Predicted model as a PDB file, atoms N, CA, C, CB and O in Angstrom, pLDDT in the B-factor column:
MODEL        1                                                                  
ATOM      1  N   MET A   1       0.376  -1.352   0.025  1.00 70.00           N  
ATOM      2  CA  MET A   1       0.320   0.298   0.375  1.00 70.00           C  
ATOM      3  C   MET A   1       0.785   1.236  -0.312  1.00 70.00           C  
ATOM      4  CB  MET A   1       0.889   0.655   1.423  1.00 70.00           C  
ATOM      5  O   MET A   1       1.994   1.037  -0.200  1.00 70.00           O  
ATOM      6  N   LYS A   2       0.610   2.512  -1.226  1.00 84.00           N  
ATOM      7  CA  LYS A   2       1.194   3.215  -0.731  1.00 84.00           C  
ATOM      8  C   LYS A   2       1.178   4.356   0.429  1.00 84.00           C  
ATOM      9  CB  LYS A   2       1.387   3.398  -1.472  1.00 84.00           C  
ATOM     10  O   LYS A   2       0.033   4.580   0.822  1.00 84.00           O  
ATOM     11  N   LYS A   3       2.060   5.031   0.987  1.00 86.00           N  
ATOM     12  CA  LYS A   3       1.924   5.997   2.063  1.00 86.00           C  
ATOM     13  C   LYS A   3       0.888   7.506   2.055  1.00 86.00           C  
ATOM     14  CB  LYS A   3       3.358   6.381   2.216  1.00 86.00           C  
ATOM     15  O   LYS A   3      -0.300   7.511   1.735  1.00 86.00           O  
ATOM     16  N   ASP A   4       1.069   7.779   2.153  1.00 87.00           N  
ATOM     17  CA  ASP A   4       0.580   9.246   2.560  1.00 87.00           C  
ATOM     18  C   ASP A   4      -1.184   9.017   1.713  1.00 87.00           C  
ATOM     19  CB  ASP A   4       1.926  10.862   1.677  1.00 87.00           C  
ATOM     20  O   ASP A   4      -1.873   9.833   2.325  1.00 87.00           O  
ATOM     21  N   ILE A   5      -1.749   8.585   1.067  1.00 90.00           N  
ATOM     22  CA  ILE A   5      -2.567   9.009  -0.284  1.00 90.00           C  
ATOM     23  C   ILE A   5      -3.584   8.497   0.576  1.00 90.00           C  
ATOM     24  CB  ILE A   5      -2.291   8.317  -2.013  1.00 90.00           C  
ATOM     25  O   ILE A   5      -4.603   8.766  -0.060  1.00 90.00           O  
ATOM     26  N   HIS A   6      -4.007   7.824   1.812  1.00 87.00           N  
ATOM     27  CA  HIS A   6      -5.408   7.472   2.291  1.00 87.00           C  
ATOM     28  C   HIS A   6      -6.043   8.584   3.067  1.00 87.00           C  
ATOM     29  CB  HIS A   6      -5.391   6.215   3.183  1.00 87.00           C  
ATOM     30  O   HIS A   6      -5.465   9.234   3.939  1.00 87.00           O  
ATOM     31  N   PRO A   7      -6.929   8.703   2.788  1.00 89.00           N  
ATOM     32  CA  PRO A   7      -7.461  10.066   4.154  1.00 89.00           C  
ATOM     33  C   PRO A   7      -7.276   8.973   5.745  1.00 89.00           C  
ATOM     34  CB  PRO A   7      -9.996  10.792   3.879  1.00 89.00           C  
ATOM     35  O   PRO A   7      -7.235   7.776   6.027  1.00 89.00           O  
ATOM     36  N   ASP A   8      -7.205  10.435   6.509  1.00 90.00           N  
ATOM     37  CA  ASP A   8      -7.358  10.083   8.396  1.00 90.00           C  
ATOM     38  C   ASP A   8      -8.771   9.086   8.392  1.00 90.00           C  
ATOM     39  CB  ASP A   8      -7.778  11.976   9.671  1.00 90.00           C  
ATOM     40  O   ASP A   8      -9.823   9.200   7.763  1.00 90.00           O  
ATOM     41  N   TYR A   9      -8.311   8.080   9.364  1.00 92.00           N  
ATOM     42  CA  TYR A   9      -9.802   7.121  10.030  1.00 92.00           C  
ATOM     43  C   TYR A   9      -9.383   7.503  11.203  1.00 92.00           C  
ATOM     44  CB  TYR A   9     -10.071   5.189   9.873  1.00 92.00           C  
ATOM     45  O   TYR A   9      -8.270   7.365  11.710  1.00 92.00           O  
ATOM     46  N   HIS A  10     -10.640   8.150  11.743  1.00 95.00           N  
ATOM     47  CA  HIS A  10     -10.502   8.257  13.106  1.00 95.00           C  
ATOM     48  C   HIS A  10     -11.984   8.556  13.955  1.00 95.00           C  
ATOM     49  CB  HIS A  10      -9.437   9.403  13.305  1.00 95.00           C  
ATOM     50  O   HIS A  10     -12.921   9.106  13.376  1.00 95.00           O  
ATOM     51  N   PRO A  11     -12.092   8.036  15.692  1.00 96.00           N  
ATOM     52  CA  PRO A  11     -13.302   8.275  16.019  1.00 96.00           C  
ATOM     53  C   PRO A  11     -14.090   9.550  15.806  1.00 96.00           C  
ATOM     54  CB  PRO A  11     -13.291   8.022  17.109  1.00 96.00           C  
ATOM     55  O   PRO A  11     -13.662  10.704  15.776  1.00 96.00           O  
ATOM     56  N   ILE A  12     -15.330   9.108  15.666  1.00 97.00           N  
ATOM     57  CA  ILE A  12     -16.117   9.949  15.783  1.00 97.00           C  
ATOM     58  C   ILE A  12     -17.266  10.066  16.195  1.00 97.00           C  
ATOM     59  CB  ILE A  12     -16.136  10.255  15.118  1.00 97.00           C  
ATOM     60  O   ILE A  12     -17.861   9.221  15.526  1.00 97.00           O  
ATOM     61  N   THR A  13     -18.217  10.682  17.041  1.00 97.00           N  
ATOM     62  CA  THR A  13     -19.468  10.644  17.268  1.00 97.00           C  
ATOM     63  C   THR A  13     -20.570  10.842  16.916  1.00 97.00           C  
ATOM     64  CB  THR A  13     -19.564  10.918  17.754  1.00 97.00           C  
ATOM     65  O   THR A  13     -21.044  11.975  16.999  1.00 97.00           O  
ATOM     66  N   VAL A  14     -21.504   9.472  16.273  1.00 95.00           N  
ATOM     67  CA  VAL A  14     -23.017  10.279  15.322  1.00 95.00           C  
ATOM     68  C   VAL A  14     -23.751  10.436  16.525  1.00 95.00           C  
ATOM     69  CB  VAL A  14     -24.133   9.185  13.925  1.00 95.00           C  
ATOM     70  O   VAL A  14     -23.663   9.710  17.515  1.00 95.00           O  
ATOM     71  N   VAL A  15     -24.646  11.651  16.347  1.00 95.00           N  
ATOM     72  CA  VAL A  15     -26.125  12.022  17.272  1.00 95.00           C  
ATOM     73  C   VAL A  15     -27.446  11.766  16.443  1.00 95.00           C  
ATOM     74  CB  VAL A  15     -26.210  13.797  17.740  1.00 95.00           C  
ATOM     75  O   VAL A  15     -27.876  12.700  15.765  1.00 95.00           O  
ATOM     76  N   MET A  16     -28.005  10.759  16.452  1.00 92.00           N  
ATOM     77  CA  MET A  16     -29.349  10.979  16.324  1.00 92.00           C  
ATOM     78  C   MET A  16     -30.165  11.624  16.234  1.00 92.00           C  
ATOM     79  CB  MET A  16     -29.708  10.764  16.702  1.00 92.00           C  
ATOM     80  O   MET A  16     -30.069  12.499  17.095  1.00 92.00           O  
ATOM     81  N   THR A  17     -31.094  11.751  15.587  1.00 89.00           N  
ATOM     82  CA  THR A  17     -32.494  12.629  15.857  1.00 89.00           C  
ATOM     83  C   THR A  17     -32.856  12.304  17.383  1.00 89.00           C  
ATOM     84  CB  THR A  17     -33.926  12.115  14.736  1.00 89.00           C  
ATOM     85  O   THR A  17     -32.833  13.375  17.990  1.00 89.00           O  
ATOM     86  N   ASP A  18     -33.091  11.539  18.004  1.00 91.00           N  
ATOM     87  CA  ASP A  18     -33.853  11.106  19.097  1.00 91.00           C  
ATOM     88  C   ASP A  18     -32.355  11.942  20.346  1.00 91.00           C  
ATOM     89  CB  ASP A  18     -34.247   8.899  19.036  1.00 91.00           C  
ATOM     90  O   ASP A  18     -32.309  12.029  21.573  1.00 91.00           O  
ATOM     91  N   GLY A  19     -31.863  12.168  19.801  1.00 93.00           N  
ATOM     92  CA  GLY A  19     -30.564  12.094  20.851  1.00 93.00           C  
ATOM     93  C   GLY A  19     -29.336  11.239  20.963  1.00 93.00           C  
ATOM     94  O   GLY A  19     -28.239  11.704  21.273  1.00 93.00           O  
ATOM     95  N   SER A  20     -29.673   9.323  20.564  1.00 94.00           N  
ATOM     96  CA  SER A  20     -29.091   8.642  21.016  1.00 94.00           C  
ATOM     97  C   SER A  20     -27.669   8.999  20.479  1.00 94.00           C  
ATOM     98  CB  SER A  20     -29.649   7.506  20.877  1.00 94.00           C  
ATOM     99  O   SER A  20     -27.504   9.872  19.626  1.00 94.00           O  
ATOM    100  N   THR A  21     -26.797   8.378  20.950  1.00 95.00           N  
ATOM    101  CA  THR A  21     -25.260   8.656  20.356  1.00 95.00           C  
ATOM    102  C   THR A  21     -24.716   7.808  20.333  1.00 95.00           C  
ATOM    103  CB  THR A  21     -24.384   9.441  20.879  1.00 95.00           C  
ATOM    104  O   THR A  21     -24.682   7.202  21.404  1.00 95.00           O  
ATOM    105  N   PHE A  22     -23.843   7.114  19.003  1.00 95.00           N  
ATOM    106  CA  PHE A  22     -22.763   5.634  19.268  1.00 95.00           C  
ATOM    107  C   PHE A  22     -21.651   6.331  18.681  1.00 95.00           C  
ATOM    108  CB  PHE A  22     -23.148   3.875  18.338  1.00 95.00           C  
ATOM    109  O   PHE A  22     -21.703   7.465  18.205  1.00 95.00           O  
ATOM    110  N   GLU A  23     -20.509   5.487  18.752  1.00 96.00           N  
ATOM    111  CA  GLU A  23     -18.780   6.148  18.334  1.00 96.00           C  
ATOM    112  C   GLU A  23     -19.175   5.238  16.921  1.00 96.00           C  
ATOM    113  CB  GLU A  23     -16.818   5.494  19.625  1.00 96.00           C  
ATOM    114  O   GLU A  23     -20.039   4.363  16.863  1.00 96.00           O  
ATOM    115  N   THR A  24     -18.216   5.744  15.714  1.00 96.00           N  
ATOM    116  CA  THR A  24     -17.828   5.111  15.170  1.00 96.00           C  
ATOM    117  C   THR A  24     -16.493   5.601  14.521  1.00 96.00           C  
ATOM    118  CB  THR A  24     -18.724   4.764  14.608  1.00 96.00           C  
ATOM    119  O   THR A  24     -15.889   6.538  15.043  1.00 96.00           O  
ATOM    120  N   SER A  25     -16.009   4.980  13.375  1.00 95.00           N  
ATOM    121  CA  SER A  25     -14.870   5.240  12.943  1.00 95.00           C  
ATOM    122  C   SER A  25     -15.105   6.001  11.584  1.00 95.00           C  
ATOM    123  CB  SER A  25     -14.082   4.017  12.892  1.00 95.00           C  
ATOM    124  O   SER A  25     -16.153   5.685  11.019  1.00 95.00           O  
ATOM    125  N   SER A  26     -14.503   6.730  11.097  1.00 95.00           N  
ATOM    126  CA  SER A  26     -14.800   7.533   9.665  1.00 95.00           C  
ATOM    127  C   SER A  26     -13.664   8.402   9.453  1.00 95.00           C  
ATOM    128  CB  SER A  26     -16.210   8.504   9.649  1.00 95.00           C  
ATOM    129  O   SER A  26     -12.770   8.669  10.256  1.00 95.00           O  
ATOM    130  N   THR A  27     -13.873   8.961   7.818  1.00 94.00           N  
ATOM    131  CA  THR A  27     -12.600   9.810   7.197  1.00 94.00           C  
ATOM    132  C   THR A  27     -13.364  11.023   7.234  1.00 94.00           C  
ATOM    133  CB  THR A  27     -11.921   9.388   5.547  1.00 94.00           C  
ATOM    134  O   THR A  27     -12.794  11.917   6.609  1.00 94.00           O  
ATOM    135  N   TRP A  28     -14.705  11.447   7.864  1.00 93.00           N  
ATOM    136  CA  TRP A  28     -16.015  12.628   7.959  1.00 93.00           C  
ATOM    137  C   TRP A  28     -14.831  13.688   9.189  1.00 93.00           C  
ATOM    138  CB  TRP A  28     -18.187  11.723   8.971  1.00 93.00           C  
ATOM    139  O   TRP A  28     -14.242  13.044  10.056  1.00 93.00           O  
ATOM    140  N   GLY A  29     -14.678  14.772   9.142  1.00 93.00           N  
ATOM    141  CA  GLY A  29     -14.352  15.807  10.300  1.00 93.00           C  
ATOM    142  C   GLY A  29     -13.024  15.276  11.159  1.00 93.00           C  
ATOM    143  O   GLY A  29     -12.235  14.451  10.700  1.00 93.00           O  
ATOM    144  N   LYS A  30     -12.947  15.670  12.019  1.00 94.00           N  
ATOM    145  CA  LYS A  30     -12.044  15.642  12.787  1.00 94.00           C  
ATOM    146  C   LYS A  30     -11.847  14.722  13.873  1.00 94.00           C  
ATOM    147  CB  LYS A  30     -12.030  16.606  13.116  1.00 94.00           C  
ATOM    148  O   LYS A  30     -12.904  14.463  14.448  1.00 94.00           O  
ATOM    149  N   ALA A  31     -10.688  14.065  14.406  1.00 94.00           N  
ATOM    150  CA  ALA A  31     -11.457  12.922  15.105  1.00 94.00           C  
ATOM    151  C   ALA A  31     -11.780  14.006  17.035  1.00 94.00           C  
ATOM    152  CB  ALA A  31      -9.992  10.955  15.159  1.00 94.00           C  
ATOM    153  O   ALA A  31     -11.364  15.081  17.467  1.00 94.00           O  
ATOM    154  N   GLY A  32     -12.627  12.997  17.552  1.00 94.00           N  
ATOM    155  CA  GLY A  32     -13.518  13.630  18.153  1.00 94.00           C  
ATOM    156  C   GLY A  32     -14.297  14.615  17.746  1.00 94.00           C  
ATOM    157  O   GLY A  32     -14.372  15.603  18.477  1.00 94.00           O  
ATOM    158  N   ASP A  33     -14.980  14.588  16.620  1.00 96.00           N  
ATOM    159  CA  ASP A  33     -15.870  15.372  16.197  1.00 96.00           C  
ATOM    160  C   ASP A  33     -17.456  15.063  16.481  1.00 96.00           C  
ATOM    161  CB  ASP A  33     -15.571  15.446  14.918  1.00 96.00           C  
ATOM    162  O   ASP A  33     -17.552  13.973  17.044  1.00 96.00           O  
ATOM    163  N   SER A  34     -18.392  15.521  16.323  1.00 96.00           N  
ATOM    164  CA  SER A  34     -19.523  14.883  16.392  1.00 96.00           C  
ATOM    165  C   SER A  34     -20.649  15.466  15.355  1.00 96.00           C  
ATOM    166  CB  SER A  34     -19.918  14.933  17.793  1.00 96.00           C  
ATOM    167  O   SER A  34     -20.917  16.657  15.202  1.00 96.00           O  
ATOM    168  N   MET A  35     -21.487  13.909  14.406  1.00 94.00           N  
ATOM    169  CA  MET A  35     -22.011  14.507  13.399  1.00 94.00           C  
ATOM    170  C   MET A  35     -23.850  14.268  13.905  1.00 94.00           C  
ATOM    171  CB  MET A  35     -21.349  13.742  11.840  1.00 94.00           C  
ATOM    172  O   MET A  35     -24.424  13.196  14.098  1.00 94.00           O  
ATOM    173  N   GLN A  36     -24.351  15.512  13.996  1.00 93.00           N  
ATOM    174  CA  GLN A  36     -25.391  15.198  13.558  1.00 93.00           C  
ATOM    175  C   GLN A  36     -26.709  15.155  12.899  1.00 93.00           C  
ATOM    176  CB  GLN A  36     -25.380  15.106  13.879  1.00 93.00           C  
ATOM    177  O   GLN A  36     -27.354  16.202  12.851  1.00 93.00           O  
ATOM    178  N   LEU A  37     -27.058  14.371  12.527  1.00 89.00           N  
ATOM    179  CA  LEU A  37     -27.806  13.161  11.676  1.00 89.00           C  
ATOM    180  C   LEU A  37     -29.216  14.327  11.350  1.00 89.00           C  
ATOM    181  CB  LEU A  37     -28.278  11.287  12.873  1.00 89.00           C  
ATOM    182  O   LEU A  37     -29.319  15.070  12.326  1.00 89.00           O  
ATOM    183  N   ASP A  38     -30.192  14.627  10.351  1.00 87.00           N  
ATOM    184  CA  ASP A  38     -31.040  14.855  10.027  1.00 87.00           C  
ATOM    185  C   ASP A  38     -32.123  13.872  10.387  1.00 87.00           C  
ATOM    186  CB  ASP A  38     -30.798  15.133   9.019  1.00 87.00           C  
ATOM    187  O   ASP A  38     -33.142  13.909  11.077  1.00 87.00           O  
ATOM    188  N   VAL A  39     -31.461  12.922   9.600  1.00 84.00           N  
ATOM    189  CA  VAL A  39     -32.601  12.088   9.317  1.00 84.00           C  
ATOM    190  C   VAL A  39     -31.922  10.670   9.618  1.00 84.00           C  
ATOM    191  CB  VAL A  39     -33.235  12.294   7.721  1.00 84.00           C  
ATOM    192  O   VAL A  39     -30.797  10.523   9.138  1.00 84.00           O  
ATOM    193  N   ASP A  40     -32.360   9.806  10.214  1.00 85.00           N  
ATOM    194  CA  ASP A  40     -31.843   8.515  10.762  1.00 85.00           C  
ATOM    195  C   ASP A  40     -32.814   7.367  10.240  1.00 85.00           C  
ATOM    196  CB  ASP A  40     -31.782   8.556  12.431  1.00 85.00           C  
ATOM    197  O   ASP A  40     -33.867   7.693   9.693  1.00 85.00           O  
ATOM    198  N   PRO A  41     -32.519   6.201  10.381  1.00 81.00           N  
ATOM    199  CA  PRO A  41     -33.502   4.909  10.830  1.00 81.00           C  
ATOM    200  C   PRO A  41     -34.743   5.188  11.539  1.00 81.00           C  
ATOM    201  CB  PRO A  41     -32.783   3.944  11.797  1.00 81.00           C  
ATOM    202  O   PRO A  41     -35.901   4.854  11.285  1.00 81.00           O  
ATOM    203  N   LYS A  42     -34.255   5.857  12.457  1.00 80.00           N  
ATOM    204  CA  LYS A  42     -35.879   6.030  13.265  1.00 80.00           C  
ATOM    205  C   LYS A  42     -36.559   7.332  13.192  1.00 80.00           C  
ATOM    206  CB  LYS A  42     -35.814   5.814  14.927  1.00 80.00           C  
ATOM    207  O   LYS A  42     -37.430   7.659  13.998  1.00 80.00           O  
ATOM    208  N   SER A  43     -36.120   8.144  12.131  1.00 79.00           N  
ATOM    209  CA  SER A  43     -37.123   8.948  11.646  1.00 79.00           C  
ATOM    210  C   SER A  43     -37.633   9.398   9.893  1.00 79.00           C  
ATOM    211  CB  SER A  43     -36.723  10.042  12.343  1.00 79.00           C  
ATOM    212  O   SER A  43     -38.273  10.253   9.279  1.00 79.00           O  
ATOM    213  N   HIS A  44     -37.039   8.468   9.733  1.00 75.00           N  
ATOM    214  CA  HIS A  44     -37.098   8.587   8.375  1.00 75.00           C  
ATOM    215  C   HIS A  44     -38.093   7.619   7.777  1.00 75.00           C  
ATOM    216  CB  HIS A  44     -35.786   8.411   7.826  1.00 75.00           C  
ATOM    217  O   HIS A  44     -37.915   6.409   7.912  1.00 75.00           O  
ATOM    218  N   PRO A  45     -39.351   8.202   6.985  1.00 70.00           N  
ATOM    219  CA  PRO A  45     -40.308   7.011   6.873  1.00 70.00           C  
ATOM    220  C   PRO A  45     -40.425   5.686   5.886  1.00 70.00           C  
ATOM    221  CB  PRO A  45     -41.386   7.592   6.687  1.00 70.00           C  
ATOM    222  O   PRO A  45     -41.152   4.700   6.006  1.00 70.00           O  
ATOM    223  N   ALA A  46     -39.537   5.987   4.958  1.00 69.00           N  
ATOM    224  CA  ALA A  46     -39.019   4.427   4.754  1.00 69.00           C  
ATOM    225  C   ALA A  46     -38.776   3.009   5.412  1.00 69.00           C  
ATOM    226  CB  ALA A  46     -38.090   4.535   4.490  1.00 69.00           C  
ATOM    227  O   ALA A  46     -38.843   1.828   5.071  1.00 69.00           O  
ATOM    228  N   TRP A  47     -38.453   3.766   6.563  1.00 69.00           N  
ATOM    229  CA  TRP A  47     -38.308   2.769   7.386  1.00 69.00           C  
ATOM    230  C   TRP A  47     -39.496   2.859   8.334  1.00 69.00           C  
ATOM    231  CB  TRP A  47     -36.989   2.805   8.023  1.00 69.00           C  
ATOM    232  O   TRP A  47     -40.063   1.785   8.534  1.00 69.00           O  
ATOM    233  N   THR A  48     -40.155   4.305   9.177  1.00 69.00           N  
ATOM    234  CA  THR A  48     -41.313   3.663   9.986  1.00 69.00           C  
ATOM    235  C   THR A  48     -42.770   3.562   9.242  1.00 69.00           C  
ATOM    236  CB  THR A  48     -41.509   4.542  11.324  1.00 69.00           C  
ATOM    237  O   THR A  48     -43.733   2.984   9.748  1.00 69.00           O  
ATOM    238  N   GLY A  49     -42.784   4.118   8.146  1.00 69.00           N  
ATOM    239  CA  GLY A  49     -44.006   3.827   7.428  1.00 69.00           C  
ATOM    240  C   GLY A  49     -44.276   4.384   7.456  1.00 69.00           C  
ATOM    241  O   GLY A  49     -45.145   4.253   6.595  1.00 69.00           O  
ATOM    242  N   GLY A  50     -44.421   5.723   7.984  1.00 62.00           N  
ATOM    243  CA  GLY A  50     -45.296   7.291   8.584  1.00 62.00           C  
ATOM    244  C   GLY A  50     -45.736   8.096   6.873  1.00 62.00           C  
ATOM    245  O   GLY A  50     -46.899   7.900   6.519  1.00 62.00           O  
ATOM    246  N   ASN A  51     -45.128   8.667   6.217  1.00 57.00           N  
ATOM    247  CA  ASN A  51     -45.536   9.367   5.189  1.00 57.00           C  
ATOM    248  C   ASN A  51     -45.728   8.841   3.872  1.00 57.00           C  
ATOM    249  CB  ASN A  51     -44.811  10.249   5.113  1.00 57.00           C  
ATOM    250  O   ASN A  51     -46.594   9.205   3.076  1.00 57.00           O  
ATOM    251  N   VAL A  52     -45.040   8.142   3.735  1.00 52.00           N  
ATOM    252  CA  VAL A  52     -44.841   6.941   2.650  1.00 52.00           C  
ATOM    253  C   VAL A  52     -46.586   6.253   2.503  1.00 52.00           C  
ATOM    254  CB  VAL A  52     -43.453   5.510   3.413  1.00 52.00           C  
ATOM    255  O   VAL A  52     -47.045   5.877   1.424  1.00 52.00           O  
ATOM    256  N   ARG A  53     -47.513   6.200   4.087  1.00 54.00           N  
ATOM    257  CA  ARG A  53     -48.428   6.020   3.440  1.00 54.00           C  
ATOM    258  C   ARG A  53     -49.461   6.791   3.155  1.00 54.00           C  
ATOM    259  CB  ARG A  53     -48.709   5.263   3.746  1.00 54.00           C  
ATOM    260  O   ARG A  53     -50.463   6.223   2.720  1.00 54.00           O  
ATOM    261  N   VAL A  54     -49.484   8.290   3.327  1.00 52.00           N  
ATOM    262  CA  VAL A  54     -49.599   9.728   2.336  1.00 52.00           C  
ATOM    263  C   VAL A  54     -49.450   9.446   0.813  1.00 52.00           C  
ATOM    264  CB  VAL A  54     -48.305  10.887   2.702  1.00 52.00           C  
ATOM    265  O   VAL A  54     -50.367   9.339  -0.002  1.00 52.00           O  
ATOM    266  N   ILE A  55     -48.467   9.371   0.652  1.00 55.00           N  
ATOM    267  CA  ILE A  55     -48.072   9.543  -0.633  1.00 55.00           C  
ATOM    268  C   ILE A  55     -48.833   8.646  -1.637  1.00 55.00           C  
ATOM    269  CB  ILE A  55     -46.665   9.324  -0.690  1.00 55.00           C  
ATOM    270  O   ILE A  55     -49.396   9.088  -2.638  1.00 55.00           O  
ATOM    271  N   GLU A  56     -48.799   7.455  -1.308  1.00 60.00           N  
ATOM    272  CA  GLU A  56     -49.102   6.261  -1.666  1.00 60.00           C  
ATOM    273  C   GLU A  56     -50.609   6.315  -2.060  1.00 60.00           C  
ATOM    274  CB  GLU A  56     -48.744   5.308  -0.599  1.00 60.00           C  
ATOM    275  O   GLU A  56     -51.150   6.015  -3.124  1.00 60.00           O  
ATOM    276  N   ARG A  57     -51.152   6.807  -0.841  1.00 65.00           N  
ATOM    277  CA  ARG A  57     -52.737   7.092  -0.655  1.00 65.00           C  
ATOM    278  C   ARG A  57     -53.144   8.388  -2.240  1.00 65.00           C  
ATOM    279  CB  ARG A  57     -53.013   8.060   1.437  1.00 65.00           C  
ATOM    280  O   ARG A  57     -53.938   8.536  -3.169  1.00 65.00           O  
ATOM    281  N   GLY A  58     -51.900   9.040  -1.589  1.00 73.00           N  
ATOM    282  CA  GLY A  58     -52.316  10.353  -3.052  1.00 73.00           C  
ATOM    283  C   GLY A  58     -51.910  10.233  -4.358  1.00 73.00           C  
ATOM    284  O   GLY A  58     -52.251  11.179  -5.067  1.00 73.00           O  
ATOM    285  N   GLN A  59     -51.118   9.123  -5.037  1.00 75.00           N  
ATOM    286  CA  GLN A  59     -50.923   8.281  -6.349  1.00 75.00           C  
ATOM    287  C   GLN A  59     -52.333   7.005  -6.004  1.00 75.00           C  
ATOM    288  CB  GLN A  59     -48.906   7.454  -6.444  1.00 75.00           C  
ATOM    289  O   GLN A  59     -52.465   6.348  -7.037  1.00 75.00           O  
ATOM    290  N   VAL A  60     -52.835   6.764  -5.460  1.00 77.00           N  
ATOM    291  CA  VAL A  60     -54.038   5.944  -5.546  1.00 77.00           C  
ATOM    292  C   VAL A  60     -55.216   6.966  -6.145  1.00 77.00           C  
ATOM    293  CB  VAL A  60     -54.421   5.288  -3.991  1.00 77.00           C  
ATOM    294  O   VAL A  60     -55.700   6.667  -7.237  1.00 77.00           O  
ATOM    295  N   GLU A  61     -55.659   8.090  -5.502  1.00 81.00           N  
ATOM    296  CA  GLU A  61     -56.556   9.145  -5.882  1.00 81.00           C  
ATOM    297  C   GLU A  61     -55.972   9.790  -7.022  1.00 81.00           C  
ATOM    298  CB  GLU A  61     -56.825  10.120  -4.786  1.00 81.00           C  
ATOM    299  O   GLU A  61     -56.845  10.132  -7.820  1.00 81.00           O  
ATOM    300  N   LYS A  62     -54.673  10.111  -7.424  1.00 82.00           N  
ATOM    301  CA  LYS A  62     -54.692  10.277  -8.832  1.00 82.00           C  
ATOM    302  C   LYS A  62     -54.504   9.503  -9.924  1.00 82.00           C  
ATOM    303  CB  LYS A  62     -54.064  10.957  -9.031  1.00 82.00           C  
ATOM    304  O   LYS A  62     -54.237   9.943 -11.043  1.00 82.00           O  
ATOM    305  N   PHE A  63     -54.653   8.222  -9.600  1.00 82.00           N  
ATOM    306  CA  PHE A  63     -55.098   7.366 -10.888  1.00 82.00           C  
ATOM    307  C   PHE A  63     -56.290   7.286 -11.105  1.00 82.00           C  
ATOM    308  CB  PHE A  63     -54.754   6.084 -10.929  1.00 82.00           C  
ATOM    309  O   PHE A  63     -56.821   6.972 -12.170  1.00 82.00           O  
ATOM    310  N   ASN A  64     -56.928   7.639  -9.845  1.00 81.00           N  
ATOM    311  CA  ASN A  64     -58.386   6.912 -10.290  1.00 81.00           C  
ATOM    312  C   ASN A  64     -59.074   8.373 -10.225  1.00 81.00           C  
ATOM    313  CB  ASN A  64     -59.192   5.475  -9.045  1.00 81.00           C  
ATOM    314  O   ASN A  64     -60.282   8.466 -10.444  1.00 81.00           O  
ATOM    315  N   LYS A  65     -58.264   9.560  -9.909  1.00 84.00           N  
ATOM    316  CA  LYS A  65     -59.010  10.732 -10.948  1.00 84.00           C  
ATOM    317  C   LYS A  65     -58.564  11.107 -12.171  1.00 84.00           C  
ATOM    318  CB  LYS A  65     -59.067  11.997 -10.410  1.00 84.00           C  
ATOM    319  O   LYS A  65     -59.022  12.172 -12.583  1.00 84.00           O  
ATOM    320  N   ARG A  66     -57.556  10.349 -13.086  1.00 84.00           N  
ATOM    321  CA  ARG A  66     -56.919  10.331 -13.982  1.00 84.00           C  
ATOM    322  C   ARG A  66     -58.214   9.133 -15.106  1.00 84.00           C  
ATOM    323  CB  ARG A  66     -55.244   9.874 -13.426  1.00 84.00           C  
ATOM    324  O   ARG A  66     -58.913   9.208 -16.117  1.00 84.00           O  
ATOM    325  N   PHE A  67     -57.980   8.531 -14.444  1.00 84.00           N  
ATOM    326  CA  PHE A  67     -59.519   7.144 -15.283  1.00 84.00           C  
ATOM    327  C   PHE A  67     -60.822   7.344 -14.336  1.00 84.00           C  
ATOM    328  CB  PHE A  67     -59.020   4.761 -15.038  1.00 84.00           C  
ATOM    329  O   PHE A  67     -61.268   6.304 -13.851  1.00 84.00           O  
ATOM    330  N   GLN A  68     -61.406   8.410 -14.053  1.00 84.00           N  
ATOM    331  CA  GLN A  68     -62.642   8.255 -13.541  1.00 84.00           C  
ATOM    332  C   GLN A  68     -63.891   8.065 -14.262  1.00 84.00           C  
ATOM    333  CB  GLN A  68     -62.791   9.161 -12.885  1.00 84.00           C  
ATOM    334  O   GLN A  68     -64.965   7.710 -13.777  1.00 84.00           O  
ATOM    335  N   GLY A  69     -63.475   8.504 -16.188  1.00 80.00           N  
ATOM    336  CA  GLY A  69     -64.680   8.659 -17.286  1.00 80.00           C  
ATOM    337  C   GLY A  69     -64.174   7.405 -18.104  1.00 80.00           C  
ATOM    338  O   GLY A  69     -64.689   7.205 -19.204  1.00 80.00           O  
ATOM    339  N   PHE A  70     -63.152   6.509 -17.613  1.00 78.00           N  
ATOM    340  CA  PHE A  70     -63.001   5.564 -18.359  1.00 78.00           C  
ATOM    341  C   PHE A  70     -64.083   4.019 -17.671  1.00 78.00           C  
ATOM    342  CB  PHE A  70     -61.280   5.452 -18.422  1.00 78.00           C  
ATOM    343  O   PHE A  70     -63.995   3.655 -16.499  1.00 78.00           O  
ATOM    344  N   ARG A  71     -64.835   3.471 -18.508  1.00 75.00           N  
ATOM    345  CA  ARG A  71     -65.668   2.712 -18.525  1.00 75.00           C  
ATOM    346  C   ARG A  71     -65.474   1.065 -19.479  1.00 75.00           C  
ATOM    347  CB  ARG A  71     -66.651   3.637 -18.904  1.00 75.00           C  
ATOM    348  O   ARG A  71     -65.503   0.976 -20.707  1.00 75.00           O  
ATOM    349  N   ARG A  72     -65.312   0.079 -18.645  1.00 70.00           N  
ATOM    350  CA  ARG A  72     -65.036  -0.910 -19.470  1.00 70.00           C  
ATOM    351  C   ARG A  72     -66.509  -1.810 -20.227  1.00 70.00           C  
ATOM    352  CB  ARG A  72     -64.086  -1.814 -18.535  1.00 70.00           C  
ATOM    353  O   ARG A  72     -67.313  -2.496 -19.595  1.00 70.00           O  
ATOM    354  N   LYS A  73     -66.520  -1.594 -21.434  1.00 68.00           N  
ATOM    355  CA  LYS A  73     -67.030  -2.116 -22.266  1.00 68.00           C  
ATOM    356  C   LYS A  73     -67.736  -3.911 -21.823  1.00 68.00           C  
ATOM    357  CB  LYS A  73     -65.934  -1.917 -23.298  1.00 68.00           C  
ATOM    358  O   LYS A  73     -66.909  -4.820 -21.763  1.00 68.00           O  
ATOM    359  N   ALA A  74     -68.920  -4.167 -21.610  1.00 60.00           N  
ATOM    360  CA  ALA A  74     -68.976  -5.596 -21.028  1.00 60.00           C  
ATOM    361  C   ALA A  74     -69.432  -6.474 -22.464  1.00 60.00           C  
ATOM    362  CB  ALA A  74     -70.256  -5.732 -19.570  1.00 60.00           C  
ATOM    363  O   ALA A  74     -69.586  -7.694 -22.419  1.00 60.00           O  
TER     364      ALA A  74                                                      
ENDMDL                                                                          
END                                                                             
């Protein structure tokens, strides 16, 4: 491995949206820095199922509105 071409890998603290923290190693920031997350698995709709339902409902309404005049021939 070549010397002096790799970024510094150091410990940082990650602060989740609910205030809980954990330590990990990263190339982000400086040693001992704290990364504040805006979105994480505890708050993101993809994991919580929150606003995703609203989006799905909107898609169904959009579909129904588009095809409300369409009638199936018997």
